[in-house]
N, C-alpha and C positions, 0 to 999 in steps of 0.2 A: 577414752575411746572415741567419743563423738568428735573431739578435736582432730584426731587422726583421720576420721572420715571427711571432715571439712577440709583438712589439708590435702587429702588425696583428691577430693573433688576439685579443689582450686588448682591443684597441680595438673589434673587432666584438662581442665579448661584452658590453662595457660599453654599446655603442650599442644592442644588442638588449635589454639589461636596462632601459635608459632608455626605449625604445619601449614595452616591456611596462608599466613603471610609469606612463607617460602614459596608456596604455589603461585601466589599473586606475582611475586617478584620474577619468578621463572617465566610465567606465562606472558607477563607484560614485556619482559625483555625479548622474548621470541616474537611478539607482535612488532616491536620496534625494528627487529632484524628483518621481518617480512616487508615492512614499509620502506626502510632505508638499508638495503643489504650492503651498501658500500660505506655507510657512515654510522652504522649502529654502535660501533665501538666507542663513539664519543659521548654516549649516553649511559648513565649509571642509574639503576633503579634502587630505591630504598623504601622501607616500610615505615609508616607512622600511624599513630592511633587516630581513630575517628574523633570528630568534634561533636559532642552531645548526640552521639549515635549517627551523625551524618558524615557522609564522605567528605574528605578534605585532601587537597594536594598542595605541594610546594615545588618551586623551581628555583634552582640556584646554580651559579657558575663557580667552578673551582678549577683553576689552571685551564686546561683545554677540555674540560669535561662539563657536560650539562647534567646536573643531578636532578632526578625526578623522584619525588617522594609522594606516596599516596597511601590512603587507608584501605585500598583495595586495588585489584588489578585494573578495574575500570577507572579509578581515580588516577592511577599512574598513567594509563593510556590517555586520559583527559589532559593531564599535565603535559604530556608529549604533544598532543594536538594543539594545546594552548601555545606552547613554544613555537610550533610550526607556523601557526597563523599569526601570532602577535609579534614574533621576533624574526622568523625566517621568511615570512610572507609567502607561505605555501598554502595548499588547499587540497583536500581529498573529497571528491563528490562522486556520485554514480556517473555523472555526465561531464567528465573533465577532471584531470588531476594535474596539479602543478607541484612537483617536488624538486624544483631546481634551487637547491640550497647553495649559498655561497661557499667557496672552498674553506674559508675560516668561519666556523659557526658563530653567529651573533652572540655576544656576551650578555648575560642577565646581570645588570649592574646592581640591582637591589633584589633581594630574595622576594619571590612572589608566593603568596599564600592565598588559596581560595577554598571556601567551603560552600557546599550546596545547601539551600534551604529546603530541598526536596528529598524526602526519604526514598520515594519511588520515581524512577524515570522509565516509563513504560514504552513498549515498542510492539507494533504489528496489530493487525486486524485479521480475523479469520480469512477475509477475502484476499488479503495480500498473498497468502500461501498459494493461491491459484492465479490471480490476475498477473502476478509477477514471478512467483517462485515455483510454479508447477514442475519445471524440468531441471531445477538446480541440482548440481552434483556437489561433492564435498569442497572442491576448489572454489566454487562460487559462494558456498555457505561460509567458508573460512574468511573470504573477503568481507562478507556482510557482518560477521561477528566482530571482525576488526573495526569495521565502520561503527558498529554499535558502541564498542568500548571507547573509541576515540571521541565519540559524541556524547558520552556519559550515560548511555543506556545501562540499567542494571536489572530490569524486570521485563524480559522478552517473553512473548507468547511462544510456546514451543509445542507444536502439535504435529510435526512431521512424523509419519509412520504410525499414527494413532490407530489406524485401521487394523494393524497386525495384533495389537493387544486385544482389540475387540474380537478378532477372528479366533484367537486362542481361547478367550473366555467362552464364546458361543460354542466352540467345539467341545469344551468341557461340559457345557450344559446340554449336549446331545444333538446339536444342530449339525446337519451334514453340509458338505460343500454345495450340494444342490439347493439346500434351504437358503444358503447365503448368496448364491450367485446373482440374485436380483436385488440384493441389499446394498452392497458396496458399489459406489459410483466409479466412473473412470477417473484417472488421476487429475484431470483439470476441474473436477467438480466436487472435490472433497470438502471444501469450505461449507457448502450448502448441505452436504450430507452430514457433516459434523454438527451443524446447527439444526438438523432435523427437518430441512425443507424438502429434500428430494432423496429418492432411493434409486440405485441402479443405473441412472443415466450415464452413458459413455462407457459402460462396462460390457461384459463382466471383467472384473479386475483380476489379473493374474496373481497367483500366490507369490510368484517371484518378486513382483513389485512390492508387495507387503514386506517381505523379508529384507529386501535391499534397502527400503526406506526406514525400516526399524533399525538396521545397522547404521544408517545415516543419522538417525535421531540420536543414537548413543554417542556419536562423534560430536554432534551439535551440543548436546547437554554437557558433555565432558569439557569442551572448550569454554562454553559459557560459564560454567561453575568454576573453572580454573581461574577465571578473571574476576570472580566475586559476584557474578550475576545470579539472580534467583529466578530461574525459568518458571513460567506459569504453565502447568500441565492440565490436560482436560479432565473433566469429571462427567458423571452421568446425569442426563436431564430427562430421561424417559423414552428416547427414540429407540425403537426396537424393530427387528425384521418383520415383514408381513407374515412370515412363517410362524411367528410367535403365537398367533391365534390358533394355529393347528396344534402346535406343540403344547401350549398351555391354554386349553379352551375356556377355562374358568377365570383367566386373567382379565382384569378390567382395562380394556384398550379403547383408545379414542382415535378414530380416523381424522386426520387433519390435512388440509390442502393449502399449498403455498399460493394458489391462484395464478401461477405463471405458466400454465400449460402442462404441468407435470402431474403424475398420478398421486393419489393419497399416500401419506406416510402414517405410521402408527406410533402413538405415544402411550406408554404404560402409565396408567393413573397413579399419582403419587400416594393415593390411599391404599393401593394394592400392596400387600406385604412383600411382594417380590421386588418392588421399587427400591426400597432401602437395601434389600439383600444384594441386588445386582450392583447398585452403586457402591456398596462396600466391597464386593468381590472385585469389581473393576479397579478400584483404587489400590486394593491389596496386591493384585497382579501387576499393575503398572509400577507400583513402588518396588516390588521384588525385581522387576526387570530393569527399571530406569532410575530408581531412587526418587527422592522427593525433597522439595524446598517448602512444602506445605501450602503452596499457592495453587488454586484450582479454578479453571475457567468453566463456567456453566451458564448458559443463556437460555432462559425460559421464554417461550413464545417469540422467537425471533421472526418477526413479520408474520406471525400467526396469532390471532386473537384468542385469549383464554375462553373456556366455555362459560364462565360466570364472572361478572364484575363485582360480586359481593366481596367486600373487604375481608370478611372472615374466611371465605374460601381461599382467597389469594394469600393471606397470612399463613394459613395452615399448609398450603402447598409449598410455600417458601421454606417454612420450618422443616418440612419433610425432606426437601432436597438437601438442605444443610445437614440434616440428621444422617442421611446416607453417607455424606463425606466424613462427618465427625466420628461415625462408628469405625471407619477404617483408619482415620487419622485424627486423634483428639486435638492436634494442633492445626487442623485444616482452616484455611482462610479462603472464602469464596470470593473470586474476582469476577464481577459481573459487567459485561458490556451494557452500557445504558442506552443502547440504540433504540430499544422498544419505547422508551419515554419520549424519544424524538420522532420516530417514524409513525407511531400510533398514539399521538397525544390526545386524540378524542376519547380513546378508551382509558388511558392512564392519567386520570385526573388525580387530584390530591389524595382522596381517600384510598384509591386503589394503589397508588405508588407508595404511600406511607405504610399501608398494610403489608405489602410485599417486602419492604425493606426492614421494617421494625420487628418482624418475626425472627430475625437473626441477630445475635448479639453484635453490638457495634464493633467489637475488636475481632470479629470473625468474618467480616465482609469488607471488600473494597469496591467502590463503584467507579467505573470508567465513564466520565462525561464525554461521550464518544466524539461529538462534533462541537466542542465548546466554542470554536471560532465562528460557527454559523449560528448556533442557538445554545447559550449556556443554560442547560437544564438545572444546574445547581441553584440558579436564581429563583426558580419557581418551585423548588422542593426544599427550601430552607437549608441549603447545603446538604441535601440528601439525608435529612433527618438524623444527623449525628454520626453517619457512617464516614469513615475516611474515603476520600475520593480524589480522582486524578483529572487534571485539566488536559484535554487532548485536542490536537489538530487533526481533523480527518482529511480535509482538503480535496483529495482525489477520489473519484468514483469510477470504478471499472477499469482503471489503468489507462484512461483516455489520454490522448495527446493534445494538450493545449496549454497556452500561457495563461495562468490564472492564479490568483491568491489574494489573501487579505493581509498584506504586509504590515500595515499600521496596527492591526488587531494583534497579530502575532508578536509584534515588538512590545506591546504595552499591556494587553489583557491578562496574561498569566500573572505578572507581578501585581497588577491591580487586584486580582482575585485573591492572591496570597495575602495581601495586606488589608483585605476587606473584612471587617468584624462579622459580617453576615455570611461569610463563605464557609463557616463551620470548620471541619477537619480536612482542609485541602492539604494533601500529603505528597502530591507529585504532579509531574507534567509528562506528556507523552505524545507519540505519533501513532495515529490509528488509520492511516490512509488505506484505501482499498488497493492501490497500486503504487509502486515506487518507480525510480529511474526516470524522473521527470521533475521540472521546476526545482533544480537543486538549491536555488537561493532560499526558497521557503523553508527547507529542511535545515540548512545551515543556520538560518535565523532563529527558527524555533528552538534548536538545541543550544543556541547561545544563551538562552534563558537559564540553563541548568546551574550555572555557577554564579548567579546573582539574584538578588531579591528586588531589584529596582527595574523599571522599564528600560528597554534598550533604546538608545538614541540613534535613530536611523541616519541622522546627518553625519555621524562619524562611522557607524557600523557599515553602511552600504559602500562608501568609497573604499574602505579597507577590504571588504569582500571582493570588489572589482579588481583592486590592485593585487590581492592574493591570487585571484583566479587567472589573471592574464600575465602576471609577472611584470607588467609595465604600468606606469601611471599615465595613461592616455586621457587627455581632456575630452576627446570625442567619445571614448568608451564610458567615461564617467557621466557625460551628458546623456548618452543613450540610456543608461540605467536610471537616471533621474526621471526620464520620460516613462520608462517601463514601470517605475514605482507608481507614477500618477495615472497610469492607464490600466494595463493588464493586471497589475498587482494592487489595485485599489477598487474596492466594491463599496459604492456609496451606501450609507445606512438606509436610505429610502428605497433601495432596490433589494428585494429578496431574491438573490441568485445563489443557488446552492453550490454549483460548481461550474467549471469552465464550459464554453461552447465548443461544439464540434463544427466541422464544415459540412455544408449541404452535400458535398461530394460523397460523404460517408453514409448519408441516408439512403435507404432503399428508394430508387428514383420516384419522384413525385412532382406534381404541379404546385404543391403547397410549399411554403417557406418554413413552416414549423412542423417538426416530427416529434414522436414521443421520446426517443432516446438520443438520436443524433440532433441535439438541440443547437440552435443557431443564435440564441439571444446572448449578446455580449454585454459586458459590464462597462464598456467604454465605446466611444465612437471610433469606427474603423480608421478614419483619417488621422486621428490623434496618435495612432501607433506608428505611422509612417516616418515621422522625424527620428524616432529611435532607430529604425532601419537605416535611415540615411547616416546617422552618426556611427553606427557599427561598420557600415561600408567605409566610411572615412577612417575609422580606426584600424582597418584591415592591414595597412602597411606596417603599423607599429606592433600590432598584437597578433598577426596572422599565424605565427608559429605556435601559439598557445592552444593546447588541447581544449581547454574550457571555452576559449574564444571561438574555435572552429565549431564546437557544438552550438554555442549561442547564436552565431551568425546564421547557421542553418535553421535553428529553432525560430528565430524572429522572422527570417525570410519565409519560412514555412507558414507562420501564422498570418503574415500579410497576404500571402497567396491564398491561403485557406479561406480568409475572410472575403476575398475578391470573388470567390465562387458564387456567393449569394446574389450579388447584382447581376452576374452573368446568367444565373438561373432565372431571375426575374425577366431578363431580356428575352430569353427564348420562350418563357411562359407567355409573355405578352404577345410575342409574334405568333405563337400557337393559337392564342385566343382570337387574334385578328385573322387567322388562317393565312398568314403572310409567309409563304414557303421560303422565299429568298432570304428574308431576315432570319427565319428560324434556322435554316441550314448554316448561315454565317455564325450565329450566336452559339448554336450547339457545337459547332466545330471548335470555336474558341474554348468552350467548356472542356471538351475532350483534350485539346492541346494543353490546357492548364493542368489536367490530370497527368499527362505525360511529363510536363516540366517539373511538377512536384515530385514525381517518381524519380526523375533524374537528380534532383536536388537531394532528396532523402537518401539516395543510394550512396552518397559520399560519407555517411556516418553509420557505424555499426549500430548505434543506438536506435536507428530508424529502419532496420532491415527486418523483413519477415523471415528470411532464410534461417538465421540462427534459432529462432523460436521453433520452427518446424523440425530442423535438424536435431536440436537438443531433445525434443520429444522422441524422435525416432531412435536416438542413441540408447534410450532405456530399454528398447525392445530386444528380446533374445531370439526372435524368429520373425519372419515376414508378417505373420498375423498380429503379433504384439506391436510391431513397428507401425502397421497400418492403423491399429486401434489408437495408438498414442498420437499419430499424425491427425487422425480425425478429431480427437479431443482438442488438440492444439488449435486447429482451424475453426472448429465449431465455436469455441468459447469466445473468440474475438469477432465472430460474424453473426451467425444465427443464435447462438447461445444454447438453443435446444434443437428441436426438429424443424421441418419445413414450416410448421404453423406456429412456431415459437413467438410469443408476444414480446420477448426480450431481445429480438434481433437488433444489433447495433449497440446494445448497452455497453459492451466492452470494446467498441470499435477503436482502431488505432490508425494513425497516419504513418504508415510504414511503406517503404519501397517494396514492391511485390504485391502488396494488397491494392495499391493504386492501379498498377498496370494489369493485374490478373483477376481482380475481383470488382473493384469499384467501376473501372472503365467499361468492362463488358456489360455490366448491368445498365449503365447509362446509354451505351450504344444500342442495346436492345430497346430501351425506352424511346430513344430518338427514332428508331424504325417504326415503332407503334404510333408515335406522334405524327411522323411524316405521312404514314398511310391515312391517318385520321384527317389530316389537312387535305391530302389528295382527294379523299372521298367526301370532304365537307361534312364530316361527322365528328362526334366526340370520341376521344380515346377510350377504349374499353379497359378501364383501370383494373377491374376485377380479373379479367382474362390475363392482363399483363402481370398482375401480382401472382397469379397461379403459375404462370410460366417462369417468372423470375425466381420464385421460391423453389421451384423444382430444380432450376439451374443452380441456385445457391447450394442446395442440399447435395447435388452432384459434385460441385466444387469442393465442398467440405470432405467428401468421401473419396476424392480422386487422389492418386499417387503423383506427387510432383516435387521436384527439387527447386529451390530458389537460391539465388546468389548468397554466399556466405562472406564474401569479401566486398569491400567498398570499391566504388568506381569513381574516379575523378577527384578533384580538389574541392573541398568544402568551400573555401574562401573564393576561389575562382568562379565556381558555378553560382554561388550566392551573388557575386558581383554581376555575373551574366544575367541572372534573373532580375536583379535590381534595375539594370539598364533596360531590360525588355519590358518590365511591368510597372515600374514606379509611377510614371506619369499617367499610364492607363488606369491604374488602380485609384490614383488621386482623383481623376475625373469621374470615375464610376461612383465614388463615394460622395462627391459634391452634391449630387442630386437626390440624396436620400432624405 
């Protein structure tokens, strides 16, 4: 009898594996059809078994067909992308696509076989869901999931529509819509709501939004799972509505404040019996609605300090959080963003960190070393004390627009960590940026690590990247990228620079050169970037028809011009201090003209338009009130972030056409009027009065109804050449005297 049971179990496992394989083949074939609608028939997908539990793929030519084999849909998609980049010299990025395959597909002379040393390839940060994804529809999500699969991602964070599951649960617990109206934030602020930092801001959230995004989440999960991805779903960490204290007066609640100008939020103490009960109910409901892959994201104390630093307290708290998960799902694995160990390192010393982590079984927790390229936390935690962990590149904060990155670190550090005997259980690599759709080279490079265990040789990788991107082997383009590698994409070890610099144009107008969020400190000398600009201009004749080149020439031109704003600002500040009205007017006018010229340049690429961001937000609204609410959310996030007094203003600033002309320029024009009056009156500018007036104006701008262009204007290459001709020598002279 027992042999029959074993046979039946084995048969069911085999049948299940066969069904999954068929799903992978079908889903990856559909992906190939979406990418190459006219040539997809030349590719054949086949299934193979994994290698020691790790994904593996093969590529082979037979007659006129390219055979792609893989152990999952992601592996097959990765095989496809490997063929596109290594044989057909194509490229798919957010900011430029080259899919100009030759009529006869290149032959794979010898069978290629690749296996990954990384069990997990993680993707996304809570913040990405708002700084980049706030207004995405299914069409945009479908493209991103394809991008994930092509780049080897198999472990995406999946939190779209989470608010609807919570809404249903709280309704079952007796909460009214009125109780919840100040709990859920507006759509642009979910990331910080989910992490327990804020309640209600940008709301009240319409129920229709919750329902529509719950349906969107079902599509996202179905597609990800069909490719063999294992999405990471949310879990409960104690954040509850303010109405909780009225509904349950005996509950142990703690008020906590994010210190960024928002009201308190409320955290249910993990010692309260309701904590585990709510955590269990939430996962049970979520699983019933969306299924599960047993991976759950839960972040304790995200930029909020615990009430006690006692290791015993922290260990018990951690154990109770996991207990809430395991009661609902005995197979639950807690996936924790390790941001707290980076952002609050003064609190999270070795005893505190070790206590928090060791309270959960090693096989029931995965740590995300969230910004490993900046500071590898694994090195000061003995590889996270035995927990499996993932090496991540954070890179971008706030979705800001700048050329920046640690190219040499990305090319070498993941493999070095993997092969370091002190690294413990390093099980994966990933991308945890706050915003995407920028610096595509960094993301292509990072994901090139997926299918190898040795460092990447940039001397061969970078020229191939440029060739694939432009479809031409231009010596000028190659030279430009070598310069970019040594300037914007190189952060000297003796310089602690967390992320790229913004332009002083984006700062709330000031006489200072340093501001809190619109930072101006570069990791290179401004003049050193100019030769890269020169070389791209020279490459324009050969590469100008390339989508990727058109983006890059705008991006590099933009950066050179953005850097030039700082010496211009110093000039008008010096004139102001000397009360030299003639010079002040000349220099301030140059500054305003630079803003206009940058707006004109950026208007040539959809990547740099404000219009689509605002229009996509409004599209989700079903009536004028909803459309206005979503427009306010969209504008507020990238400017003030909060209300008129928000200390986070400019944290998520962008260099976009529309923002330059309609937001940054009017602020500076107002500032120049204040300064001119001060010079006339031989007095100092009333900065406090200016800040009051400009913040009122900003809040009015955030809340006004306005359409911005949705289509590009002009030729990217022609206008970049125009700006080079106008500004190149002027910028060079301006930077000589620093």
